[in-house]
C-alpha positions in Angstrom: -42.4 -20.6 40.8 -44.5 -17.9 43.0 -46.6 -19.4 45.4 -49.1 -17.0 46.9 -49.4 -18.6 50.1 -45.5 -19.5 50.9 -44.9 -20.0 54.7 -42.1 -17.4 55.0 -42.1 -15.3 51.9 -44.7 -12.7 51.2 -45.8 -12.4 47.4 -43.9 -9.2 47.3 -40.6 -10.7 48.4 -40.9 -13.6 46.0 -41.9 -11.3 42.7 -38.9 -9.1 43.9 -36.6 -12.2 44.4 -37.7 -13.2 40.5 -37.2 -9.9 39.3 -41.0 -9.7 38.4 -43.4 -6.8 39.0 -46.0 -7.7 41.7 -48.5 -6.6 39.1 -47.5 -9.0 36.5 -48.8 -11.8 38.8 -52.2 -10.7 39.2 -52.3 -9.8 35.1 -54.8 -11.7 32.9 -54.3 -11.1 29.3 -57.1 -9.3 28.1 -58.9 -10.8 25.1 -58.0 -9.2 21.7 -59.4 -10.0 18.6 -57.1 -12.1 16.1 -57.0 -9.3 13.5 -55.6 -6.7 16.1 -53.0 -9.1 17.6 -51.7 -9.9 13.9 -51.5 -6.2 13.0 -49.6 -5.6 16.4 -47.2 -8.2 15.5 -46.8 -7.2 12.0 -46.2 -3.5 12.8 -43.8 -4.6 15.7 -41.8 -6.9 13.2 -41.8 -4.1 10.4 -40.7 -1.3 12.3 -37.8 -3.6 13.6 -36.8 -3.7 9.9 -37.8 -0.1 8.8 -38.1 2.3 12.1 -38.1 5.4 9.8 -41.5 4.4 8.5 -44.3 6.7 9.8 -48.0 6.1 9.8 -48.7 6.9 6.1 -46.0 4.3 5.2 -47.0 1.5 7.9 -50.6 1.9 6.4 -49.6 1.7 2.7 -47.3 -1.2 3.7 -50.0 -3.1 5.5 -52.3 -2.7 2.7 -49.6 -4.4 0.4 -49.9 -7.4 2.7 -53.5 -7.6 2.2 -55.1 -5.8 5.4 -57.3 -2.9 4.6 -56.9 -0.5 7.2 -56.8 3.3 7.6 -54.2 5.6 9.0 -56.6 6.4 12.0 -56.2 2.5 13.1 -52.8 2.2 12.3 -52.0 5.3 14.3 -53.5 4.1 17.3 -51.9 0.8 17.2 -48.7 2.5 17.0 -49.2 4.7 19.9 -50.3 1.3 21.7 -46.9 -0.3 21.4 -45.0 3.2 21.9 -43.6 3.3 18.5 -42.5 6.4 16.6 -41.1 6.8 13.1 -37.1 7.7 13.1 -36.9 11.3 11.5 -37.3 14.9 12.9 -40.9 15.9 13.7 -42.6 17.9 16.7 -43.6 16.3 19.8 -42.2 12.6 19.1 -42.0 11.6 22.8 -44.8 13.0 25.1 -43.2 14.0 28.4 -45.5 14.4 31.5 -47.0 17.9 31.7 -44.3 20.2 33.9 -41.8 17.8 33.8 -38.1 19.1 33.2 -36.8 18.1 29.8 -32.7 17.9 30.0 -30.6 18.5 27.3 -28.5 16.1 24.9 -25.3 15.8 26.4 -23.3 13.3 24.2 -23.2 14.7 20.8 -19.4 14.1 19.8 -18.6 12.8 23.0 -16.1 9.3 23.1 -17.3 6.9 25.3 -14.3 5.1 26.0 -14.9 3.2 29.2 -17.4 1.2 31.2 -19.9 3.5 33.4 -19.3 6.4 31.5 -22.9 6.3 29.9 -26.0 4.4 30.4 -29.2 4.4 28.8 -32.4 3.3 28.8 -35.9 2.5 26.4 -39.1 0.9 26.6 -40.0 -1.9 23.8 -43.0 -4.0 22.9 -42.9 -7.8 23.5 -45.9 -9.6 22.0 -47.7 -12.7 23.9 -49.4 -15.3 22.3 -52.7 -13.2 23.6 -51.6 -9.8 24.2 -48.7 -8.0 24.9 -46.1 -6.6 27.7 -43.4 -3.9 27.9 -39.8 -4.4 28.3 -37.5 -1.9 29.7 -33.6 -2.4 29.7 -30.7 -0.3 30.9 -27.3 -0.7 28.9 -23.9 0.5 29.4 -22.8 2.1 26.2 -19.2 1.1 26.2 -19.5 -2.6 26.9 -23.1 -3.1 25.7 -23.7 -4.9 29.1 -27.6 -5.0 30.1 -27.3 -4.0 33.7 -31.1 -4.3 34.6 -34.3 -5.1 32.9 -37.9 -5.4 33.9 -41.6 -6.0 32.3 -44.7 -4.5 32.6 -48.4 -5.0 31.7 -48.7 -1.1 31.2 -46.7 1.8 30.2 -45.9 3.4 33.7 -43.0 4.5 35.5 -43.0 2.0 38.2 -41.2 -0.8 36.1 -38.6 1.8 34.8 -38.1 2.4 38.6 -37.4 -0.9 39.5 -35.0 -1.5 36.7 -33.3 1.9 37.7 -32.9 0.9 41.3 -31.2 -2.5 40.6 -28.8 -0.8 38.1 -28.0 1.9 40.8 -27.1 -0.9 43.5 -24.6 -2.2 41.1 -22.7 1.6 40.9 -23.5 4.8 39.1 -22.6 6.1 35.5 -21.7 9.3 34.9 -24.5 9.9 32.4 -27.6 8.5 32.1 -29.5 9.2 28.7 -33.1 8.6 28.0 -35.5 9.6 25.3 -38.5 12.3 26.5 -40.9 9.7 27.3 -42.9 10.6 30.4 -41.6 7.6 32.5 -38.3 9.0 32.1 -39.1 12.6 32.5 -41.1 12.0 35.7 -40.1 13.4 38.8 -39.5 9.8 40.4 -37.3 9.0 37.8 -35.2 11.8 37.2 -35.1 12.4 41.2 -33.4 9.1 41.7 -30.9 10.0 39.3 -30.1 13.5 40.7 -29.9 12.1 44.2 -27.3 9.4 42.7 -25.2 12.5 41.3 -25.8 11.4 37.7 -25.9 14.0 35.0 -29.1 13.3 33.0 -29.2 13.4 29.0 -32.3 13.1 27.2 -32.5 12.5 23.1 -33.5 15.5 21.0 -37.1 15.0 19.4 -37.4 12.9 16.9 -33.7 11.8 17.0 -34.3 8.0 17.9 -30.4 7.5 16.8 -29.3 9.6 19.7 -30.1 6.4 21.8 -28.6 3.8 19.1 -27.1 1.5 21.4 -30.5 0.4 22.7 -32.1 0.5 19.5 -29.9 -2.0 18.2 -30.2 -4.2 21.4 -34.1 -4.3 20.5 -33.4 -5.5 17.1 -31.1 -8.0 18.7 -33.5 -9.6 21.5 -36.2 -9.5 18.8 -34.6 -11.4 16.0 -32.8 -13.7 18.4 -35.7 -14.3 21.1 -38.9 -13.0 20.6 -39.7 -13.5 17.3 -38.7 -17.3 17.7 -40.9 -17.9 20.6 -44.6 -17.6 21.3 -45.1 -16.7 25.4 -48.3 -18.0 26.6 -47.9 -15.9 29.9 -45.9 -12.9 31.5 -44.0 -15.4 34.0 -43.1 -17.5 30.8 -42.1 -14.2 29.1 -40.2 -13.1 32.2 -38.4 -16.4 32.4 -37.6 -16.7 28.9 -36.0 -13.2 28.4 -34.0 -13.8 31.7 -32.5 -16.9 30.0 -31.7 -14.6 26.8 -30.3 -11.8 28.6 -28.0 -13.9 30.6 -26.9 -15.5 27.3 -26.5 -12.0 25.8 -24.3 -10.7 28.5 -22.2 -14.0 29.2 -21.9 -15.6 26.1 -22.8 -13.9 22.8 -19.7 -12.6 21.2 -20.0 -9.2 19.8 -18.1 -8.4 16.8 -18.2 -4.4 17.8 -16.2 -5.4 20.9 -13.7 -7.3 18.9 -15.5 -10.9 19.4 -15.8 -10.6 23.2 -18.8 -10.8 25.4 -20.6 -7.8 27.3 -19.7 -9.4 30.8 -16.3 -9.6 30.0 -15.8 -6.0 28.7 -18.0 -4.5 31.5 -15.6 -6.6 34.0 -12.6 -5.4 32.4 -13.3 -2.1 32.7 
């Protein structure tokens, strides 16, 4: 529990110890209409089931569910969620102006050891009266979640916080991201280059280049997020923290010969 007037720990230090962005402590969920929240939840769940649906299909699907929406509104909501359909198309992930885009380095690469490849992505997490964003950093070989962070805005700072925690553990050979602006920012790529990490970025419209993180999001949402109704950012943070501990240390993965990510990561 964060105490604003703790006798010896500053608010910033308490948030850091809890793995909570300081901005999240001050966050007050902005009122949103029930209709908008319902649409956001429906779009998030349908995208998890059918990530290849674009704006036209999502609009048509919502209409089959009884919601009279137009493509313009559905497009705005999908952009708010940071969701884009999985198929080749121009300008799928908007990098910040002037930021360098790195080539994809992992095509036909066999991943055969821990810390060979890490990757990251951002997803939407719903609250009872709003939403937040979640970023996670995953080791491809073991599926181990090295670090994660939540934020009330889609910016670079919470991605940098997660990256900093992961790099304090060790460094990977290759770090793969999409071409979104938080990951193409000079702050993010500079931190990787300073650590002598090779940077790889997904091809435009190729979400499957980062398939292991996409699978992680499906697992997190079906096993945790869709079963809960988080009332606040601290509640969501605590519940997600408990889930990621379970995911790393207890959840058996068929693809890992029914071992846990923590066991595989520790075993190298």
